[in-house]
N, C-alpha and C positions, 0 to 999 in steps of 0.2 A: 853575395849570390845575389841579394834580394835587390840592387841598384842595375845589375845585369837583368832580372826578369823584367823590370819597369819597363827599361827600354826598350827590349825587344818587345814589350805589349804595346808601348807607345808605337811602335814603328810598324808593327801591325795595325793597329788602330788606325793612323796616318794613311797607310799604304790599303787599306779600303774604305777610305774616305768616301768622293764622288763616284767613282767607278764601280764602289759595291754596290750600290742602289741602280737600278736600271731605271725606275722612273719617279720622276721628282714627287714629292707630297703636294706640291702645288706652283703655280708660275703666276708670276705678277707679268703683265707687258705693259709698258709706257709709249705711248703714240701719241701724236698730234694731227687735226684734219690738214696740215699745211707739207706735211712729213711724206713726199714721192714714194720713197723703200717701206714706209708703213703700209700704204696702201695694198702693195703688194706683200708684204710679209704677214700683214695682221690676219687675212682671210685665211691664209695658209695653217697659221700658229691657230688659231680658233678651232678648224676643223679636225687637226690633229691632235688637238687636245679634246678633243670631244670624242672622238675614235677612241682615246686612252683614258677617257674616264678620269682625266685629270685635271682639278679645278683650276680655271683660268681666270685672274683677276685683272681688269683693262683699266688702267689709269690714262683718260685723257688729261692731257698737260697742254692742250693749245693753249691756252693763255698763258704769258708767261708769269703771270701774278700765282697762278697756278702752280707753274711749273717751281718756282722758286721757293713756293711753302712746303713745297710734298717732302716728306720727312723721308722716305725712302731713298729719294732721290740725291738728298744729303748726305745719307748715311752711305751709301755707297757710289758716290763721288761719279753717278750718272754724267754725262756729255754729251752723249750724242743718241739721235733717234734713229730708229726702233732702239728701245733698250728691254732688255729680257731678264728678270730675275728668277732662277731655276733652285725652288728650295728643296734640299734633300737632308731632312732631318734638322740639325742644329748648321748645315754648311749650304751657303748660296752660292751659286755660280752664278756671276753676271756676264751679257753677251750684250754687248754694244754694236749696233747694225742689223741690217737684213741676213737674213741666211735661206739656203735653197730648202725645197720639201725634203728631200732625204736627210739633211743634216736636223731639221726640226724632227723629225721623225727618231732622229738615234738618239737626240737629246730626249725626248719625252720616252723612251724604249717602247714605243710602236713600230720600230724599223724590221721588218719581213726580210730577215738573213737567210 
């Protein structure tokens, strides 16, 4: 009986993961000055994070040496820019590539449904 209870609790905990919390605790955004999509995506992400009062950390990896030394890039296997890490407690959601404003709003929990 105890095993069944633990399995059910683990399932509930896993199914309530990223979707249970609407707003991320923090967002880390990787950008570079030579990245075209970053120039469009970045301002949208900044404005929506500000509206949602979500901490946004911007990591400029324009220089190859900075990109190669960044611990978060290595840890999360980031290969493309722009890249965004959404932190939901202990869980992390990685998005590589640009997204439109409505998707950004939904990810940040500021979407007006």
